[in-house]
KOLBADO-335639 format. One record per residue (C-alpha): residue number from 0; residue in three letters; x, y, z. Coordinates in nm, 3 decimals, m for minus. Example, Ala and Ser with C-alpha at 12.3 -4.5 7.8 and 13.67 -1.06 7.14 Angstrom:
<pts>
PT    nr   rest         u         v         w
PT     0    ALA     1.230    m0.450     0.780
PT     1    SER     1.367    m0.106     0.714
</pts>
This chain:
<pts>
PT    nr   rest         u         v         w
PT     0    MET     9.805    12.450   m17.361
PT     1    ILE     9.881    12.638   m17.691
PT     2    LYS     9.881    12.958   m17.497
PT     3    THR    10.140    12.816   m17.252
PT     4    ILE    10.365    12.707   m17.548
PT     5    LYS    10.336    13.054   m17.695
PT     6    TRP    10.449    13.214   m17.365
PT     7    LEU    10.737    12.968   m17.334
PT     8    SER    10.851    13.046   m17.690
PT     9    ILE    10.854    13.415   m17.622
PT    10    LEU    11.045    13.359   m17.298
PT    11    ALA    11.298    13.126   m17.466
PT    12    THR    11.361    13.362   m17.758
PT    13    ILE    11.415    13.656   m17.520
PT    14    GLY    11.624    13.436   m17.294
PT    15    MET    11.845    13.323   m17.576
PT    16    PHE    11.917    13.686   m17.669
PT    17    PHE    12.040    13.734   m17.310
PT    18    VAL    12.254    13.417   m17.342
PT    19    LEU    12.406    13.543   m17.674
PT    20    ILE    12.476    13.892   m17.535
PT    21    GLY    12.582    13.757   m17.193
PT    22    GLY    12.841    13.538   m17.381
PT    23    ALA    12.963    13.824   m17.575
PT    24    LEU    12.987    14.038   m17.251
PT    25    VAL    13.193    13.766   m17.088
PT    26    SER    13.442    13.769   m17.385
PT    27    LYS    13.459    14.142   m17.427
PT    28    THR    13.525    14.204   m17.060
PT    29    GLU    13.758    13.908   m17.037
PT    30    SER    13.550    13.758   m16.747
PT    31    GLY    13.583    13.400   m16.867
PT    32    ASP    13.815    13.324   m16.565
PT    33    GLY    13.579    13.510   m16.317
PT    34    CYS    13.492    13.196   m16.147
PT    35    GLY    13.834    13.033   m16.174
PT    36    SER    13.856    12.684   m16.302
PT    37    SER    13.530    12.570   m16.135
PT    38    TRP    13.223    12.471   m16.309
PT    39    PRO    12.922    12.494   m16.241
PT    40    LEU    13.021    12.624   m15.904
PT    41    CYS    13.219    12.944   m15.886
PT    42    GLU    13.560    12.920   m15.720
PT    43    GLY    13.439    12.589   m15.593
PT    44    GLN    13.167    12.753   m15.378
PT    45    PHE    12.786    12.783   m15.414
PT    46    LEU    12.800    13.139   m15.274
PT    47    PRO    13.153    13.286   m15.353
PT    48    THR    13.299    13.512   m15.081
PT    49    ASN    13.546    13.702   m15.291
PT    50    ILE    13.314    13.899   m15.524
PT    51    THR    13.482    14.073   m15.824
PT    52    PRO    13.312    14.234   m16.136
PT    53    GLU    13.441    13.948   m16.348
PT    54    LEU    13.293    13.695   m16.108
PT    55    VAL    12.952    13.864   m16.123
PT    56    ILE    12.958    13.873   m16.510
PT    57    GLU    13.058    13.510   m16.544
PT    58    LEU    12.822    13.377   m16.271
PT    59    SER    12.524    13.577   m16.409
PT    60    HIS    12.595    13.430   m16.755
PT    61    ARG    12.599    13.081   m16.615
PT    62    LEU    12.271    13.135   m16.420
PT    63    VAL    12.086    13.290   m16.716
PT    64    THR    12.206    13.004   m16.944
PT    65    GLY    12.081    12.740   m16.689
PT    66    GLY    11.743    12.921   m16.653
PT    67    VAL    11.693    12.947   m17.025
PT    68    GLY    11.797    12.585   m17.064
PT    69    PHE    11.501    12.467   m16.850
PT    70    ILE    11.264    12.694   m17.049
PT    71    VAL    11.399    12.555   m17.379
PT    72    ILE    11.355    12.204   m17.271
PT    73    ALA    10.998    12.264   m17.151
PT    74    LEU    10.910    12.446   m17.480
PT    75    SER    11.068    12.166   m17.693
PT    76    VAL    10.886    11.888   m17.511
PT    77    LEU    10.548    12.061   m17.522
PT    78    ALA    10.585    12.167   m17.890
PT    79    TRP    10.684    11.817   m17.975
PT    80    LYS    10.385    11.674   m17.817
PT    81    LYS    10.116    11.934   m17.920
PT    82    LEU    10.254    12.064   m18.247
PT    83    GLY    10.459    11.770   m18.375
PT    84    HIS    10.225    11.739   m18.684
PT    85    VAL    10.376    12.068   m18.814
PT    86    ARG    10.659    11.936   m19.031
PT    87    GLU    10.957    12.124   m18.890
PT    88    VAL    10.860    12.135   m18.518
PT    89    LYS    11.018    11.817   m18.405
PT    90    PHE    11.347    11.887   m18.585
PT    91    LEU    11.368    12.242   m18.452
PT    92    SER    11.277    12.122   m18.099
PT    93    PHE    11.576    11.886   m18.113
PT    94    MET    11.810    12.141   m18.257
PT    95    SER    11.714    12.399   m17.983
PT    96    ILE    11.808    12.160   m17.701
PT    97    PHE    12.113    12.002   m17.876
PT    98    PHE    12.296    12.321   m17.956
PT    99    LEU    12.210    12.499   m17.627
PT   100    LEU    12.369    12.198   m17.444
PT   101    ALA    12.658    12.202   m17.686
PT   102    GLN    12.742    12.570   m17.626
PT   103    ALA    12.707    12.513   m17.252
PT   104    LEU    12.949    12.218   m17.263
PT   105    ILE    13.196    12.410   m17.478
PT   106    GLY    13.176    12.698   m17.225
PT   107    ALA    13.243    12.457   m16.926
PT   108    ALA    13.532    12.299   m17.114
PT   109    ALA    13.689    12.637   m17.179
PT   110    VAL    13.666    12.708   m16.795
PT   111    ILE    13.787    12.367   m16.678
PT   112    TRP    14.055    12.315   m16.942
PT   113    SER    14.234    12.604   m17.113
PT   114    GLN    14.138    12.624   m17.472
PT   115    SER    14.303    12.798   m17.766
PT   116    GLU    14.138    13.108   m17.905
PT   117    PHE    14.056    12.911   m18.223
PT   118    VAL    13.846    12.668   m18.017
PT   119    LEU    13.682    12.942   m17.806
PT   120    ALA    13.576    13.131   m18.119
PT   121    ALA    13.332    12.835   m18.217
PT   122    HIS    13.128    12.907   m17.892
PT   123    PHE    12.934    13.208   m18.031
PT   124    GLY    12.850    13.036   m18.362
PT   125    ILE    12.702    12.740   m18.185
PT   126    SER    12.491    12.967   m17.964
PT   127    LEU    12.369    13.136   m18.282
PT   128    ILE    12.241    12.814   m18.423
PT   129    SER    12.061    12.731   m18.098
PT   130    PHE    11.898    13.083   m18.102
PT   131    ALA    11.805    13.041   m18.462
PT   132    SER    11.629    12.710   m18.388
PT   133    ILE    11.429    12.864   m18.115
PT   134    PHE    11.337    13.178   m18.329
PT   135    LEU    11.212    12.955   m18.610
PT   136    LEU    11.016    12.741   m18.365
PT   137    THR    10.847    13.059   m18.223
PT   138    LEU    10.758    13.177   m18.576
PT   139    LEU    10.588    12.834   m18.637
PT   140    ILE    10.409    12.843   m18.302
PT   141    PHE    10.269    13.192   m18.385
PT   142    GLU    10.177    13.079   m18.736
PT   143    ILE    10.360    13.360   m18.909
PT   144    ASP    10.339    13.150   m19.228
PT   145    LYS     9.960    13.202   m19.249
PT   146    LYS     9.981    13.572   m19.173
PT   147    PHE    10.232    13.641   m19.457
PT   148    ASP    10.117    13.375   m19.711
PT   149    ALA    10.454    13.201   m19.679
PT   150    LYS    10.323    12.857   m19.754
PT   151    SER    10.237    12.974   m20.111
PT   152    LEU    10.595    13.083   m20.177
PT   153    PHE    10.812    12.892   m20.411
PT   154    ILE    11.185    12.968   m20.416
PT   155    GLU    11.370    12.876   m20.734
PT   156    LYS    11.655    12.626   m20.705
PT   157    ARG    11.931    12.882   m20.803
PT   158    HIS    11.810    13.112   m20.528
PT   159    ARG    11.784    12.836   m20.269
PT   160    ILE    12.153    12.742   m20.333
PT   161    GLU    12.256    13.106   m20.279
PT   162    ILE    12.054    13.120   m19.954
PT   163    TYR    12.219    12.803   m19.824
PT   164    ALA    12.555    12.930   m19.924
PT   165    ILE    12.532    13.273   m19.766
PT   166    THR    12.397    13.123   m19.447
PT   167    ILE    12.703    12.888   m19.421
PT   168    TYR    12.937    13.174   m19.507
PT   169    THR    12.769    13.393   m19.235
PT   170    LEU    12.878    13.134   m18.974
PT   171    PHE    13.238    13.162   m19.110
PT   172    VAL    13.224    13.537   m19.077
PT   173    VAL    13.087    13.508   m18.726
PT   174    TYR    13.363    13.278   m18.644
PT   175    THR    13.627    13.511   m18.758
PT   176    GLY    13.464    13.793   m18.560
PT   177    ALA    13.471    13.577   m18.249
PT   178    LEU    13.835    13.486   m18.327
PT   179    VAL    13.919    13.872   m18.330
PT   180    ARG    13.782    13.902   m17.977
PT   181    HIS    13.946    13.591   m17.834
PT   182    ALA    14.281    13.670   m17.998
PT   183    GLU    14.260    14.021   m17.845
PT   184    ALA    14.296    14.171   m18.198
PT   185    SER    13.997    14.408   m18.180
PT   186    LEU    14.204    14.724   m18.178
PT   187    VAL    14.531    14.615   m18.351
PT   188    CYS    14.398    14.819   m18.648
PT   189    GLY    14.342    15.176   m18.538
PT   190    ASP    14.175    15.289   m18.863
PT   191    TRP    13.889    15.169   m19.078
PT   192    PRO    13.850    15.019   m19.331
PT   193    MET    14.220    14.966   m19.359
PT   194    CYS    14.477    14.933   m19.080
PT   195    THR    14.662    15.246   m18.970
PT   196    ASN    14.977    15.312   m19.175
PT   197    ASN    14.908    15.016   m19.388
PT   198    SER    14.795    15.007   m19.755
PT   199    PRO    14.680    14.700   m19.945
PT   200    LEU    15.034    14.665   m20.075
PT   201    GLN    15.187    14.638   m19.720
PT   202    PHE    15.012    14.314   m19.596
PT   203    SER    15.349    14.147   m19.574
PT   204    ASP    15.426    14.385   m19.268
PT   205    PHE    15.120    14.267   m19.083
PT   206    ARG    15.144    14.071   m18.756
PT   207    LEU    14.927    13.758   m18.704
PT   208    ASP    14.669    13.953   m18.498
PT   209    GLN    14.639    14.206   m18.782
PT   210    TRP    14.594    13.933   m19.035
PT   211    ILE    14.305    13.792   m18.815
PT   212    HIS    14.153    14.136   m18.776
PT   213    MET    14.180    14.228   m19.161
PT   214    GLY    14.074    13.889   m19.254
PT   215    HIS    13.748    13.941   m19.057
PT   216    ARG    13.695    14.276   m19.222
PT   217    LEU    13.737    14.141   m19.575
PT   218    ALA    13.503    13.843   m19.497
PT   219    ALA    13.242    14.086   m19.348
PT   220    GLY    13.279    14.316   m19.657
PT   221    LEU    13.212    14.027   m19.895
PT   222    LEU    12.905    13.928   m19.683
PT   223    PHE    12.776    14.291   m19.700
PT   224    VAL    12.810    14.298   m20.083
PT   225    TRP    12.661    13.948   m20.119
PT   226    THR    12.358    14.047   m19.910
PT   227    ILE    12.301    14.360   m20.130
PT   228    VAL    12.325    14.135   m20.442
PT   229    LEU    12.077    13.880   m20.314
PT   230    PHE    11.837    14.164   m20.201
PT   231    VAL    11.829    14.296   m20.555
PT   232    LYS    11.766    13.943   m20.694
PT   233    MET    11.492    13.874   m20.446
PT   234    MET    11.319    14.208   m20.512
PT   235    LYS    11.325    14.143   m20.887
PT   236    ASN    11.207    13.775   m20.866
PT   237    TYR    10.965    13.777   m20.585
PT   238    ARG    10.826    14.137   m20.573
PT   239    SER    10.467    14.013   m20.536
PT   240    ASN    10.543    13.809   m20.222
PT   241    ARG    10.524    14.002   m19.886
PT   242    ILE    10.745    13.760   m19.691
PT   243    MET    11.036    13.801   m19.934
PT   244    ILE    10.986    14.183   m19.965
PT   245    TRP    10.972    14.246   m19.593
PT   246    GLY    11.212    13.968   m19.497
PT   247    TRP    11.488    14.076   m19.732
PT   248    SER    11.434    14.446   m19.654
PT   249    VAL    11.488    14.367   m19.288
PT   250    THR    11.795    14.148   m19.370
PT   251    LEU    11.960    14.418   m19.580
PT   252    GLY    11.894    14.677   m19.295
PT   253    LEU    12.053    14.436   m19.036
PT   254    ILE    12.375    14.392   m19.246
PT   255    CYS    12.404    14.769   m19.295
PT   256    LEU    12.378    14.813   m18.917
PT   257    GLN    12.629    14.538   m18.866
PT   258    VAL    12.889    14.713   m19.085
PT   259    PHE    12.809    15.048   m18.907
PT   260    PHE    12.859    14.893   m18.552
PT   261    GLY    13.178    14.719   m18.673
PT   262    ALA    13.330    15.049   m18.783
PT   263    MET    13.210    15.219   m18.467
PT   264    ILE    13.387    14.963   m18.253
PT   265    ILE    13.712    15.106   m18.392
PT   266    PHE    13.618    15.469   m18.376
PT   267    THR    13.493    15.436   m18.009
PT   268    MET    13.792    15.235   m17.903
PT   269    LEU    13.597    14.922   m17.825
PT   270    ASN    13.301    15.085   m17.656
PT   271    LEU    13.122    14.795   m17.472
PT   272    GLY    12.767    14.905   m17.571
PT   273    ILE    12.864    14.929   m17.943
PT   274    ALA    13.035    14.587   m17.926
PT   275    LEU    12.735    14.429   m17.769
PT   276    MET    12.511    14.572   m18.039
PT   277    HIS    12.746    14.438   m18.299
PT   278    ALA    12.669    14.083   m18.152
PT   279    PHE    12.303    14.154   m18.118
PT   280    VAL    12.260    14.260   m18.489
PT   281    ILE    12.446    13.962   m18.632
PT   282    SER    12.228    13.732   m18.420
PT   283    CYS    11.917    13.886   m18.582
PT   284    TYR    12.071    13.871   m18.928
PT   285    PHE    12.147    13.507   m18.893
PT   286    ALA    11.794    13.432   m18.757
PT   287    MET    11.648    13.595   m19.073
PT   288    LEU    11.873    13.384   m19.303
PT   289    SER    11.768    13.073   m19.107
PT   290    TYR    11.408    13.144   m19.187
PT   291    PHE    11.490    13.173   m19.554
PT   292    ILE    11.660    12.834   m19.522
PT   293    LEU    11.327    12.694   m19.381
PT   294    LEU    11.128    12.847   m19.672
PT   295    SER    11.397    12.712   m19.915
PT   296    ASN    11.368    12.364   m19.775
PT   297    ARG    10.993    12.366   m19.815
PT   298    SER    11.025    12.473   m20.179
PT   299    ALA    11.284    12.194   m20.245
PT   300    LYS    11.045    11.931   m20.107
PT   301    HIS    10.755    12.066   m20.302
PT   302    GLU    10.967    12.058   m20.625
PT   303    ARG    11.057    11.694   m20.561
PT   304    PHE    10.690    11.589   m20.506
PT   305    LYS    10.558    11.781   m20.814
</pts>
C-alpha cells in the first residue's frame, strides 16, 4: 500500500505541474474562451465539431485538471488512512483537495460568468497553494525529513516570522504577476528594468496598465532582495544543517532564475516558452518556501512544549 501511495504522490506532483503550466498557457494564449461559455462541456458538446487551437488548449487543460483531481483525491484518502499518524499528513491531504477544487471552481466561474482581471488573477495563486500542499505531502511520504535530519532542526522565532512573511508576500507578488497577464499589460513597458522613455520621475505619465506592470516589477525586485537577505541569514545561523544549506541555496537559485525569465519575457517580446518557464520557476520557489513553513511550524510547536 505504501508503494501505491508513493506512486500516486509522484503522479499528483507531476500532474499539478501540468495543471499550473496549463493554466498559464491558457492565460498567455488567451484561450479562456476557447470553449465558449460552457463548462464542463465545450461549446455545449461532449465532442466539439468546430476545432480551434484555443479550444484544444482550454479543453486539454480541463481534462488534465479533472484527471489530476481524481489522483489527488485517491492520494489524500490513502495517505489519511495509512499515514495519518504523521502530524501534517491529514492537514495537507485536506488542503490538497480543497484548493484544487477551489481553483477548478474559480476557473469554471470565469468561463460561465465574465470576471474582472482582478478576480481572474487569484486563480494562479490558489493553484500554487494546492501544488505546494501536494509537494509537501510527497516529501512526507518519501520521508525526506529522515534523509536530511530535518527533525533535529530548530528555527528561531525571529527567522520563523520572516519565513511566514516572505511566503505571504510571495503570494502577493504572484497575484500582481497574474494581474499583469490578465490585464494584458505584459508588453506595455518595452524596456527593463524601467519602462521605455520613462524615468522614476515620470511615473505621473504612466497609464493604468503601466502602473500594474511596474508595480509587479517593484514587488518582484523587493522579493529578490529579501530572498538574498534571508539566504545570508540562514547560511550564518544554520550552516551546520544540511536541509537549510541546500534548501536555501535552491531557493536563492530559483529566485535568480525567476528574475532572469521575467526580464527575458520583455526582451523576447513575450516568447511563450520563456513565459511558461517564468510560471514554472515561481511554482518551485513557492513550494520551497512552503517546506520552510512546515519546518517553522514544527519548531514553534517544539518551543511551546519545552
